[in-house]
N, C-alpha and C positions, 0 to 999 in steps of 0.2 A: 619207219615208226615201229618200235618194239612194244608188245603187249605182255603184261605180267599178270598172272592170276594168283590171288592170295586167299589163304584160309585163315580165319581169325576166330577168336572166342569172345564170349561175354560171360564173365565169371563173377561170383560173389555179389557184392553190392552193385557192380556195373551191369547186372542183369536188368536193373531198372532204367538203364540208359535208353532213351528213345532212339529211333533210327535217325532222326534229324540231329540229335545230340552227337551220335556217333559220327555222322558225316562231318560235323564241325571239328570234332577231335581228330578225325583222320586227315582232314585237310591241313590242320596245324602240324600234324606229324609229318606230312609230305614236305612242308616248308622247313621244319627243323632238320629233317634228314637230307635236305637239298636235293630232292628227287627232280630230275629234269622232265617235268610233266608236260604233256601236250595239252593245249587248251582249245576250247570250242571257239568258234567265230561269233561275231556279233558285237553289240554294244557292251555286254556284260559277260566277258569270257569266263568260263569255269573250267577247272581241271577235268580232263576226260577220265571219269571214274564211273564204272557200271556196277551197280549193286544187284545181287541176285537173291530174291526170296528171303528177305531179312526176317528174323524171328520177331514175334510180337513183344512189345515192351513188357517187362516184368518176368520174362522167361530167360533162363540161361541158355547158353549154346556152346558147343565144342566144334561146330561146323557151319560157320558163316563164310560166304564167298563174295569176292569182288574182283574186278579187273581194272587195271590202270594202263594208260597209254603213255609211252615215253618218247621224247625226241632224240635221246641218246641211248646207246646200248648199256645195260647194267647187268651184272651177275645176279640172278634171282636170290641166291642164298645170302649174299652180302646185303642186298636190298631188304630182305626179310629181317635181318638182324638190326639194320638201321631203323626201320620202321617200328620194330618191336620195342626198341629202346626209347623211341620217341612218343610212345603211347602209354597211358597210365596202366598200372598193374590191374589185370582183369580183362583188359582189351589187349589180347596177346596175339601176334601174328605167328602162326605155327607152321605154315608151309607156303612156298612160293615156287611157281613154275613159269617158264616162258610159254605163251600161248602159241601152239602150232596147229590148232584145230579151231573150228567155229562151234558156236551153239552151246556155250557153258550153261546158260539158263535152261535150255531145253533138256539138259542131262539131269537136272534136279527134279527127278520124277517122284521121289518119296522121302520121308523123313522118319528117323527112329527117335522117339521121345521117351524120357524117363520121368515119371510122375511120382513124387514122394507124398504119401498121405499120412501125416502124423496123426496119432490118436485114432487110427483105423486099424483093426485087426486084419491080418492077412486072409483069414477065413472069410470075413465079411466082404473083403475086396474081391476075392475069388468068386464068391457067390454072385456078386453084382456083375462081374465080367461075364460069367456064364449066361446070366439073364440078358445082358446086352448083345452078346454074340448070337443068341438064339433068335433074335428079332431079325426080320427081313428089312425093316425100315425103322429108324428112330428119329423122329422129327424133333428138332430143337429150334429155339429162337435166339437170334443175336441182334443187338442194336447196331445198325450201320448209319452212315451219314444220310441215308434216305429213309431212315426209320427202322422199325423192327422187320426182320426177315426170317422166314421159316425155311429150313432145309434139312435134308437127310444126313445125319452124322454117321450112320452105319455103313453106307456104301463105300466110303473111302478107307475104312479101317481094314487093313490087311491082316493084322494080328494084334492081339491084346492079351497080356499075361499078368498075373499077380503073384507076388512073392513077399516073404518077410524082408524087412530092412536088414542089410548085413551088419554084423557087429552087435554088441550088447548096448542097450540104452541105459544110462545111469539112472534115469528117473523111473525106469520100469514100465513106461507107457508103451502102448501098442504102436506099431508103425508098419505100413505096407508100401510096397513099390510096384507101380504099374509100368510095364514096358509095352509101348505102343508103336506100331508101324502103320503109317497112314500115307496113302497115295495123294499126291498133290492134284487137286481137282479144282473146278470152278462151280460154286464158290469154295474157297479153301476151307477145309475142316481142320480146326485147331485143337490142341489138347483140352482147352476149356470147353469146347463144344462136346467132346467125348465125355468129360466130367458131367456136363449137363444131361447127356444121354444116360449116364449111369444113375443119375438122380431120378430121371424120369422112368426108367425101366426097373430099378431096384431100390429106390429111395436111399441111395448112398449119398450122404451129405457130410463130408469131412468137417469137423468142428474148427479146424484152422485152415488157412489158405494152402493149397497144394503148392509144392516147390517143383517147377517144371524145367527140364533141361533137354535141349536137343543134343543127341549124341552123334548123329550122322545125318547127312542128306546127300542124295546122289542118284545115279542110275539104279533101276530096279531089276534085279536078276529074275527073269520070269520063272526059272526052274526052282531055284532055292528060296526065292522071296527075300534074299539079302539085299541091303542097300549098299552099293559099292562106291568107290572113290571117284568123284567126277573129274579129278585132275589126272587120273591114270592115262587117258588117251594122249594128253600133252606130254607126259613123261615118256610114253612109248614112242611118240613121234620124234621127240628130241633124240632118243637113242638111235632111231632108224635114219635120221637125216644127218648129213655131214655138218660139222660146226662151221659157222661163218665168222666166229669171233676173231680169228686170226687173219681174216681177209680171204680173198678169192683163191690165192695160191694154196692155202690150207684146205679149202673145200675141194679143189682139184686133186690134191694129194689123197684126201680121204676117199674120193670117188674112184681113184685109180687112173685118173686122166694122165696123158703123156705130158712131160714137161715142155714148156714153150721152147721154140727154137733159140739156140744160143745159151741154154741152161745146161746142156750136156757137157761132159768132160771132153778134153782134147784127145 
């Protein structure tokens, strides 16, 4: 059984796609692309697809991940193209690698988010950021299926910066961009929780809903604080291991093994 890991996006209006809606769209794409999927056992078999840390409904993303299991070997690059063509524009498959390691979900340690605040001046946003970061604890509330829950939105925030929106705005209105790096924790701290914290600590209340996009998620570099590529270990392992696509003879040749008896020259 071959396992393929995919990176995909949620762009434009497709940011409002729920995770369940995406699951249905992706399973249709698998059928259109004629992917030889492995299925679960039982009375209602389902294609073996593992989703990792999906973004909340209403947020865009450049870095969503999933893994599929196949019954036949396929080239990851070709499979990526077929699936991308079978999905609507905005749900774009941007990367594919064969899984050579375990623990993809465990590698998703942190996320980088961009939060666009229309009609908020960058100076006001910067002042609110400074007030938020100065606090040791920022308690916020969120409604869950078990009712309202209170938790600390400050502890998971690794960095938070404010800047002007790039480019000139034709309407002349102010606009600020927040860049947020948040550690994945339990309970998960989401961008809207941080916005609630900014409201609580600095009375920052954007007049229009914020536009939120996940730019990256993956392992957290302890020294630099950067969020790195979670698919890199699979790419590195693929380069280090001999390819088996051409069969056992190719693997032996790549490893430097001696040819079998009878293959030598007379």
